[in-house]
C-alpha positions in Angstrom: -42.9 19.9 20.5 -43.8 19.1 17.3 -40.7 20.2 15.9 -38.8 18.8 18.9 -40.2 15.5 18.0 -39.6 15.6 14.1 -35.9 16.5 15.3 -35.2 13.9 17.4 -36.7 11.1 15.1 -34.2 12.4 12.3 -31.6 12.4 14.5 -32.1 8.6 15.0 -32.9 7.8 11.5 -29.7 9.3 11.0 -27.8 7.7 13.1 -29.0 4.4 12.1 -28.3 5.2 8.8 -24.2 6.0 9.8 -24.6 2.8 11.5 -25.8 0.9 8.7 -23.6 1.9 6.0 -20.4 1.6 8.7 -21.5 -2.0 8.8 -21.4 -2.5 5.3 -18.2 -0.2 5.0 -16.6 -2.8 7.0 -17.8 -6.3 5.7 -16.7 -5.0 1.9 -13.2 -4.1 3.6 -13.3 -7.1 4.9 -14.0 -9.0 2.3 -11.7 -7.5 0.4 -8.6 -7.9 2.6 -9.6 -11.6 2.6 -9.8 -11.9 -1.0 -5.9 -10.3 -0.8 -5.0 -13.6 0.8 -6.1 -15.7 -2.2 -4.5 -13.8 -4.8 -2.1 -15.5 -7.4 -2.1 -13.8 -10.7 -2.1 -10.4 -11.9 -6.0 -10.7 -13.2 -6.2 -11.8 -8.9 -4.8 -9.1 -7.8 -6.5 -6.4 -11.0 -10.0 -8.2 -9.8 -8.8 -7.6 -6.0 -8.1 -3.9 -6.6 -11.4 -3.1 -8.3 -13.4 -4.3 -5.2 -11.4 -2.0 -3.4 -11.5 0.7 -6.3 -15.5 0.4 -6.2 -15.4 1.1 -2.2 -13.4 3.9 -2.5 -16.0 5.1 -4.9 -18.7 4.8 -2.1 -16.9 5.7 1.0 -14.9 9.4 0.7 -13.7 9.8 4.0 -11.3 6.9 4.2 -7.8 6.2 2.9 -7.7 2.5 3.5 -10.0 1.5 0.3 -7.6 3.7 -1.8 -4.5 2.5 -0.6 -5.5 -1.1 -0.7 -6.9 -0.3 -4.8 -3.4 1.2 -5.1 -1.5 -1.7 -3.4 -2.9 -4.4 -5.8 -2.4 -2.5 -8.9 1.1 -2.0 -8.2 1.1 -5.5 -7.6 -0.5 -6.4 -10.7 2.2 -4.3 -12.3 4.9 -6.5 -11.2 3.2 -9.2 -12.7 2.2 -8.0 -16.4 4.3 -8.5 -18.9 4.4 -5.3 -21.5 5.8 -2.6 -20.7 2.0 -0.7 -21.7 0.1 -3.0 -19.0 2.7 -2.2 -16.3 2.4 1.2 -16.7 -1.8 1.6 -17.0 -1.8 -0.6 -13.5 0.7 2.0 -11.8 -1.2 4.8 -13.6 -4.3 3.9 -11.8 -2.5 3.1 -8.2 -1.2 6.7 -8.6 -4.8 7.6 -9.2 -5.6 6.2 -5.5 -2.5 7.2 -3.8 -3.2 10.7 -4.9 -6.5 10.4 -3.3 -5.2 8.7 -0.1 -2.7 11.2 0.5 -5.1 13.9 0.3 -6.7 12.5 3.3 -3.7 11.5 5.4 -0.9 13.2 3.9 1.3 12.5 7.3 0.7 8.9 7.4 4.1 6.8 7.0 1.9 4.2 5.0 0.8 6.3 2.2 3.7 7.6 2.0 5.3 4.8 1.6 3.3 3.0 -0.4 4.1 6.0 -3.0 7.6 5.3 -2.8 6.5 1.4 -4.1 4.7 2.8 -7.3 7.9 4.3 -8.1 9.7 1.6 -7.6 7.4 -0.8 -9.7 7.5 1.5 -12.3 11.4 1.7 -12.4 11.2 -2.2 -12.5 9.1 -1.8 -15.1 11.9 -0.1 -17.7 14.9 0.1 -15.0 17.2 0.9 -17.9 15.6 4.3 -19.0 14.2 5.3 -15.8 16.8 4.3 -13.4 18.4 7.5 -13.1 15.3 9.1 -12.9 13.2 7.1 -10.6 15.3 5.2 -8.4 16.4 8.6 -6.1 12.9 9.5 -6.2 11.7 6.4 -4.8 14.7 6.3 -2.2 13.9 9.8 -0.8 9.9 8.8 -0.8 10.8 6.2 1.3 13.5 8.4 3.7 10.1 10.6 4.3 8.0 7.3 5.1 10.8 6.6 7.6 11.0 10.1 9.3 7.4 10.0 10.0 7.6 6.6 12.1 11.1 4.8 12.2 8.9 1.7 13.3 7.0 1.2 9.9 8.6 -2.5 8.7 7.1 -1.8 5.2 8.8 1.6 4.8 12.5 0.5 5.9 11.7 -3.0 4.2 10.7 -1.7 0.9 13.7 1.3 1.5 16.4 -1.7 2.0 15.0 -3.2 -1.4 15.8 -0.1 -3.1 18.9 0.3 -1.5 19.7 -3.2 -2.2 19.0 -3.1 -5.9 21.0 0.2 -6.0 23.9 -1.7 -4.4 23.8 -4.7 -6.7 23.6 -2.2 -9.8 26.6 -0.3 -8.9 28.6 -3.4 -7.6 28.5 -2.2 -3.9 28.3 -3.6 -0.5 24.6 -4.7 0.2 25.1 -5.1 3.6 23.7 -2.2 5.0 20.5 -3.1 3.6 20.4 -6.2 4.2 21.2 -5.7 8.1 18.0 -2.9 7.9 15.6 -6.0 6.3 16.9 -8.3 8.6 15.7 -5.5 11.7 12.1 -5.8 10.1 11.3 -9.3 10.6 10.7 -8.4 14.6 8.6 -5.3 13.5 6.1 -7.4 11.3 5.7 -10.3 13.5 4.7 -7.8 16.4 1.9 -6.5 14.3 -1.5 -7.3 15.5 -3.2 -9.4 12.7 -7.0 -8.8 11.3 -7.4 -6.0 13.9 -9.1 -2.9 11.8 -7.8 -2.2 8.1 -3.9 -1.1 8.7 -1.3 -2.6 6.6 0.2 -5.2 7.8 1.7 -6.8 4.4 5.5 -6.9 3.8 7.4 -9.8 5.5 7.5 -12.0 2.9 9.3 -9.1 0.8 11.9 -8.8 3.6 12.1 -12.4 4.2 12.9 -13.1 0.5 15.4 -10.0 0.6 17.1 -11.3 3.1 17.3 -14.9 1.5 18.5 -13.2 -1.5 21.5 -11.6 0.9 23.1 -14.8 1.8 23.6 -16.0 -2.1 
């Protein structure tokens, strides 16, 4: 009887600890996502990436902290000045993307983010990296879209990639522009503020559409 009581106490203690850990995780993630809404500079993105990096170090079974750490490092890369700094950010992003892919290898969001990191590397030095990375990024975006044809981030990123390629070769941008326009209703249909699933990207799609009209 005594052993049974001890087991019950241990079980209750374990459940209480798990609930406490889950509460702390939700609080930390919510704080990080709120901070993302206020970023304005390269350093802001790097700071927010650090927040998610610290969460990821403590929570080993969730891909969302890894995802958002990588996303913010990628965004910091686009705003950095030097090639060395840009590459430093995308190198950091890759570490977290690789971890997220281990946890969710078939998730369209994670795969699309992998392509986004290649796009950032390409943008840092298009002259020497275009031939190698444009095809790689396009393949990964295509993979993300095939996993979930309704993922607006995968579709918008692929449209952005196709638009840049078409401009470079002087080809028609009608295809990617049409694709970008189709993502707007998808973005607007996403539930905001529910869970930690990604909902970013509509501004990127809108900017692309605006460029289509020029």
